[in-house]
C-alpha positions in Angstrom: 59.0 -45.8 7.3 59.5 -44.9 3.6 61.5 -41.8 3.2 61.8 -41.4 6.9 58.2 -40.1 7.1 56.4 -40.5 10.5 53.0 -41.9 9.8 51.7 -41.2 13.3 49.6 -38.3 14.6 51.2 -34.9 15.1 51.5 -33.5 18.7 48.8 -30.9 17.6 46.5 -33.8 16.5 47.1 -35.6 19.7 46.3 -32.5 21.7 43.0 -32.1 19.8 42.1 -35.7 20.5 42.8 -35.2 24.2 40.7 -32.1 24.1 37.8 -34.1 22.6 38.1 -36.8 25.2 38.0 -34.1 27.9 34.8 -32.6 26.3 33.1 -36.0 26.4 34.1 -36.6 30.0 32.9 -33.0 31.0 29.4 -33.8 29.8 29.2 -37.4 30.8 26.0 -38.1 32.6 24.5 -34.6 31.8 21.3 -34.4 29.8 19.1 -31.5 28.6 19.5 -28.0 29.9 22.5 -29.1 32.1 24.4 -30.5 29.2 23.6 -27.5 26.9 24.7 -25.1 29.7 28.1 -27.0 30.2 28.7 -26.9 26.4 27.8 -23.3 26.2 30.2 -22.6 29.0 33.0 -24.6 27.3 32.5 -22.8 24.0 32.7 -19.4 25.6 35.7 -20.5 27.6 37.5 -21.4 24.3 36.5 -18.2 22.6 37.7 -16.2 25.6 41.1 -18.1 25.5 41.7 -17.1 21.9 43.8 -14.2 20.8 44.0 -11.9 17.8 42.4 -12.9 14.6 41.4 -16.3 16.1 39.4 -14.5 18.8 37.9 -12.0 16.3 36.6 -14.8 13.9 35.3 -16.9 16.7 33.6 -14.0 18.5 32.1 -12.8 15.2 30.8 -16.2 14.2 29.3 -16.7 17.8 27.4 -13.4 17.4 26.3 -14.3 13.9 25.0 -17.6 15.0 23.1 -16.0 17.9 21.5 -13.6 15.5 20.8 -16.0 12.5 20.5 -19.4 13.9 19.7 -19.2 17.7 18.3 -22.7 17.6 21.9 -24.0 17.1 23.7 -24.9 20.4 27.2 -23.8 21.2 29.6 -26.4 22.2 33.2 -27.4 21.6 34.5 -30.1 19.1 38.2 -31.0 19.4 38.6 -27.8 21.4 37.1 -25.6 18.5 34.2 -23.4 19.1 31.3 -25.2 17.3 27.5 -25.0 16.8 25.2 -28.1 16.8 21.6 -28.8 15.8 19.1 -30.3 18.1 20.6 -33.8 17.9 24.0 -32.5 18.9 25.5 -32.9 15.4 27.9 -30.1 14.6 26.8 -27.8 11.7 29.7 -25.3 11.8 32.9 -24.6 13.7 35.9 -22.3 13.8 39.4 -23.8 13.6 41.6 -21.3 15.0 45.0 -20.9 13.3 46.8 -21.2 16.6 45.7 -24.8 17.0 47.7 -26.2 14.2 50.0 -23.2 13.6 48.4 -22.4 10.2 48.4 -19.2 8.4 44.8 -18.4 9.1 41.7 -19.5 11.0 38.8 -21.1 9.0 35.2 -21.3 9.4 34.0 -24.7 8.5 30.5 -26.2 7.7 29.9 -29.9 8.2 27.7 -32.0 5.9 24.5 -31.0 7.9 25.0 -27.5 6.6 22.7 -26.7 3.6 25.3 -25.2 1.4 24.9 -27.7 -1.4 25.5 -26.0 -4.9 25.7 -28.5 -7.7 28.5 -31.0 -7.9 31.1 -28.9 -6.0 30.9 -26.3 -3.3 33.2 -24.9 -0.6 32.8 -25.8 3.0 35.8 -24.4 4.6 36.5 -20.6 4.5 39.8 -19.0 5.3 39.7 -15.7 7.1 42.6 -13.4 7.0 40.7 -10.3 8.3 37.3 -9.7 9.8 35.8 -6.9 7.6 32.3 -5.8 6.9 32.3 -7.8 3.8 33.6 -10.9 5.5 30.9 -10.5 8.2 28.1 -10.2 5.6 29.5 -13.3 3.8 29.6 -15.3 7.0 26.1 -14.2 8.0 24.8 -15.3 4.6 26.6 -18.7 5.0 25.1 -19.2 8.3 21.6 -18.4 6.9 22.0 -20.8 4.1 23.5 -23.5 6.3 20.4 -23.7 8.5 17.6 -23.0 5.8 
């Protein structure tokens, strides 16, 4: 490799891919309410397994989605707490800082989120503290995302 750089996946990325494969196996053959129940259970288990700021962000977003977008279905995506539309497509998710040993967790919005604003708009938000102002901003983003 040029410069000695390893072009493969990192161990964290490999673990995320393994988690995704486990998620798919965990709901294989399930449909309807049974699949939604299993996905909710998995989402809550991931949130319960988080610590510190990761847990605070994931818990806050979970509560906000329940308040502002109850039609979204909790699930996991690559081991992240996520929320999907009726077609199972993820609209938003939390990427805990512990997953890739980053400085902060992020709240991320996928292309299905209605956050479009001109030619450039943010879709990933770093959270360094859950404050009243942060919660208000997340609440507004969730509302906009599903409007």
